N, C-alpha and C positions, 0 to 999 in steps of 0.2 A: 560350746560344743558340745555333743552327743556323746557317751561313753562310748570307749572302744570297745569292740566284740574282744570275749575272752581268748587268750592264746591257744587253749585247749582245742576250742571250736573251729581254729583257723589251719593248725596244719598238726599233724602228729610226727614230724620229722624231727629225731634228737636233736639234731646240730641246730635248727631254728628255733626250737624249744628251750635249750642249752643257752643261744645265743640272747635270747628274752631273758633268762635268769641274770644276765651280767647286768643288765642295765645300761644305762649310759654313764660310763666313765671315762676315764683318759688312758686305760690300758690296750693297746693295741687291738683291735679285734680279732686280728690276725693270731695273736698270741691264745686268746680265748678260743678260736677254732680249732688250732691244733691241739691244744692239751685236749679239748673234748675228742679229738680223732685219737689221741693217747690213752684217754681213760676207757673209751669203748672196746681198744686193742685191748687192755689191760684187763677187763672184764672177760671178755672173749675167753683169753689165756688159748689154751691148745685145744679145745674141746671140737673146734670147727677147722675146715682147711678148703684147697680148691686142689685139683691135680693138674700139673703141666706134665711132670712125667708120671708113669702110671707107677702106681705103690709108694711115690714120695710126696705125700701131703705135704700143701706149701701151705704154714699156719700164720695166721694174720698179726703175729707180734710185730713191736714196731721200735725203733730208736727215735725220740724225736728231741731237737735241741732249739731251744729260742734264744735266738741272738740278738744282742743290741747294749745301747749303753745302761750305765746305771741308771736305778731310780725308774725305769719303763713300765716298770709291771711285769718283769718275767716272774718273779715269785709271787706274785697275787694270782697270775693267773694258774699258774702251778697250782698254789694253794688251795683255788676253787675245785679243780678236778680231784684232787686225792680227796679234798674234804666229802664230794660227793660220794666216790666210790667209797670212802670207809663207813659212809651213813646206810651204805646199801647193799653191799655184799660181804663175804668173808673172802678176802683173797690177801695174800703175803704181799706186805708193804715196808719197804724198806727206805728211810730219806736218813739220808746224812753221808757223814765219809766212811769212805770203804776202799780197799786195797783187793789187790789180787788175792791175799789168804783169807783177809775176813772176808770176802764175798762168797768163797766155798764155804765159811763157817755157817754165814748168811743161809745159806740156801738150806741150810740143814744139818743135823748130827748124823753123822754116818752109822750107819748099820751094817750088819754082814748078812748076805745074801744066803741061798742054799746051797752056795757052791764056796761058801767059805771068804767070798769079795766084799771090801767095803763100799758101799754105793749109797749114793742122797737117791732112794726111790722117785721122788716126785719133785725136783728142784723146780720151784717155779717162785717169782719175784716182780714185782713193779720196784724198780729201783728209781727213786728219786733226788735229784741234785740240784738244789736251788743254783749254785753256781759251780760249775764243774772244777776249776782250780781250787775251790775250798774243798769241795767232795772227794778230790783222787789225791791232793797234795803238791809239793813243789818238787818232789824227789822222781827226777828223769826217767831214772831206772825203771822205778815202781808204776810211774805213769804208763811206759812201754810195756811192760807187763801186763796191767791192768786194762788197756786198752786191745791188746793182742787176746786176752782171754773174752772180753766181749766180743771181737771181732768173729769169733770163733763160734761164741756161743748163739748168736745170733742165728746162725743156719744149723745148729745141732741140734735140731728139735726132732730129729727123727733116729738118732744112733747114739748108743752110748760111747760119752766124751769120757775120756782119763784123765785126769789130773791130779794135784796133791799139793799139800802143806806141811810147814815143820812139824806140825802140831797133830794132826791126823795121819799124814804119809800119803798113800797112792789112795785117789779116790776117784770111784766112778759114776759120773751123772748120766740117770738114765733120761735122755730124752728131754734136756732143760728146755725151760720157756720163760725166758726175760724179756719184757718190757722195760723200756728206761727212757723217762722224761727229764732234760735238766737244762740249767740256764747257762748261759755265755755271754760275756760281753765281746767284742769281736778280737781285741787285743789277747786277753787273758785265753781265749780258744787258739791262738796262734803259738802262745807262750806254752800252752798245755800239750797240744799237737805238734809234733816235730814234723820237718819234710819228710820224712819216712814214711809216718804214719800217715799223711796226707796221700801220698802215692800210694799207700797199703789198700786193703780192701773196708778199710772204717769207712770212709768216708763215703763209699759206694752203700752201706749198709745203714746210714744214717740220714735223717730229716733235717736240714738244717733251716730254721725258718727266721728270717731278717725282718727286722721292723728299726725304727728310728723316731726319736721326738718330732710332735708337731706341738709347736710351741703355741700355736694359735687353737688350740683345742685345750679350752679352760672348763672342766666344771668342777666347782667349789666341793660338790659333795654330790656322791653317786644320786642318781635318778633310777629307784628301783620301780617296775611296774606293780599297779595292786596287787594283781595275780601272781606275785613270783613263789610264795610260800604255797599254793595249791601246784604252780608246774615243776615245782623243786621235789615236792611229793610224787609227782607222774614220773618223774626222770628216777627218782630214787626205787619205785616199783619198775620200771623200765629195766633197769639194771639188772632187778631181781631178776626178771623174765629173762634177761639174757643170758642165765646160767643153764636155760631148757634148751638154747640152741646145742644142739651135737650133729657131726657127722660132716659130709662132704656138700660143696656148696652145689648146685645145678648151675646151667646158664641157659638162658634164651637163643634162640638163631640169631634174632636180630643182635643180640649183645656181643655174639661171637663174629657176628659180619664186622660189628664196630670194633671190637679190639682187633680183630684183621685188619682193616684200614688203618689202624691206625699205629699197627704194629709194621704194615709194610712201608708207610710214606712219612715214617718220623725220619727228622731229618739227622745226619751223623755228625758228629762232635766233631769241632775242627782240632781241638787240643788233645793230644793222644793221654793227656792222665785223665782226661773224662770218660775214656771207653769202658773203664770198669764200672762208673756211674750208670752210663748208656745200657751197657749188657744188662743191667738189672733192673733196668726200669720195668721190662714185661713182669715180673713176679711184684713190684713196690706197685704196680697199677691195681694187681689181683689181690693183695692184699686190700687196697683202699676200695676194692669194689665190695669185697665182702663188708667193711665197715657199712660202706654206704648203705648196701643190703638190709642189713641189722639196722641201721638207723631208722630205715623206713617202716621197720616191724612186718610182719607176714611172715611169710615162708622162705626157706633158703634157696632163692633162685635169683639169681643176679640176673637183671633185666636190662634195658638200652640204656636208659638213662643212669644207673649204676657205673656203667660203663663210662658215660659222657662226665660223669663227675670226676670218677676216677683219672680222666684223661687229663682233667683239670689241675687235680691235684699234683700228677704227676709231674707234668710239664711246669710247675711252680715249683718244686722241688729240684727238679734239673736245672733252673734260672740260679735260686740259691745256691745249688753246688758250684755253678760255673762262677759265682760272686765271691763263695770262700775260697775257692781254688785261685782265682786270680789275686785275692786280698794275700794269701800265703807267698803267691809267689814276686809279690812286691820286691822290687830293687831301689836299692839307692838311688838309681836314676828316675824310674817311675813314680817313687814315693810323691814328690813334687807334683808332678803333674795331676797324679789321683788328689792329694791336698786341694789344691789351685782348681779342680775342676769340680769336687765337693762343695765347694763354698760358693764359685759359681752358682753350682746347678741349686744348690739351696737359696739362695738369694734371688735369682732368676736375671736381675741386672745390678751388676756394681761397677761403679768407677776405678779408674787403674789407682788411682791416690788411695781411694779406701781398701783395696784388695792389696797394694803393696805395703801399707800400714801395718794390716792384721798379720801379712804373711811373714814379714820381719819381726814383731813383738810376738806372736804367738808360735812360730815355725822357726825364727832364726833364718830364713830364705833371704839372699840377697835380688837386688833389682836384677841380677843376670839371671838367677835362676828363676825368676818369674817369668822373666822374657822367654826362656826356652820353655818352660813349661805352656806358654801362652801358644808358641809357635806349633808346639805338638798338639795341642786340644785344637786349635783351627784347622789342623791339615787331617783332622780325625773328621772337622765337620759338626763338631758339639758345642761350639761357641760362635757366634757374631759378634762385630764391632758395630758403634753406632756414635755418633758424633754428640759429645755433651753442648749444652746450650754456650758454655764458655769456650769452647773447643776441645775439652778433655775425652779422653779415650773410654768410653762405657762398655763393658764386655757381657754379651747376654748370651744367655743357655737358651740353646734349640731342642725344644721337646720333640 
């Protein structure tokens, strides 16, 4: 087999090059991709923007949460992104446990301005948490206080935000710019985020990225490409050059037309709890458009293809947000339906006896509970029945 052409001669796209250095491993590619999105956002900080409203610049800061079961690779994906940034540019990175009060301390030591006010003149930070529950702790009241602060910080990039702690008293944050990359299992996410928080603006401001085990994918050792070190050094230089991007992005007429078409044709959400996320989709898409433009290199002009990529990313976030809300809204009645549906979907085909044994042993469900769940899934049209060779019932998932 002839040697493959070096990656740097095939593309200059940052995402494709980043995917290349990850090699072949069992970490979901979607985790690597969104960690890369997060690191570009962190590298750009608040130096670039687009305008939806005059004199109200929209910065590319993002909150990205990798959601999935334990040992899936969330921490590995996060670590590689952080390592590349720390080896490339000087930007404040905080990785670990933090509370409302401590975050204000992390953002900088207060100083007095010309008017005697205590201010943090340039509060910037890339906040990293490998696991949300460990990062914010188990105290419900402190969690809600921290999440409320992060919710306001997300959109406070253009104005002074007054806050305070017992240590420093009243402090004013001057146009704070925070990026946040964190991981969580779905169960722990639901424990940390209460129903009130789910219904607040926090969910609408966060990109939740779901993945699950693929037990058929087995790679004993990570397979890295021969030119990984060369591409890694290239990406380091690209990140350093991103610090030269400053000012307002422009947009081509075809990009504007594509944005308008998407905006006018996007479907309305069926669930009222998704309205807030739906209303924020336009600004999220524009953040993604800026990041895609920078990933290609070249001038700060958003083109048609950047809007198309950003549209795909925005639609993906909308699907994951709906999944999260559905999970948070799970009731005692709906849980058996969801559990049974997940197992049938995973197995593709499963006999009634096998399904009953599993659900009784692992979930404690009775035959009556299983029968009611099967009835609901059948009415939803997601499963069908087949007759086994011995006359037993087989449940099949409908793709």
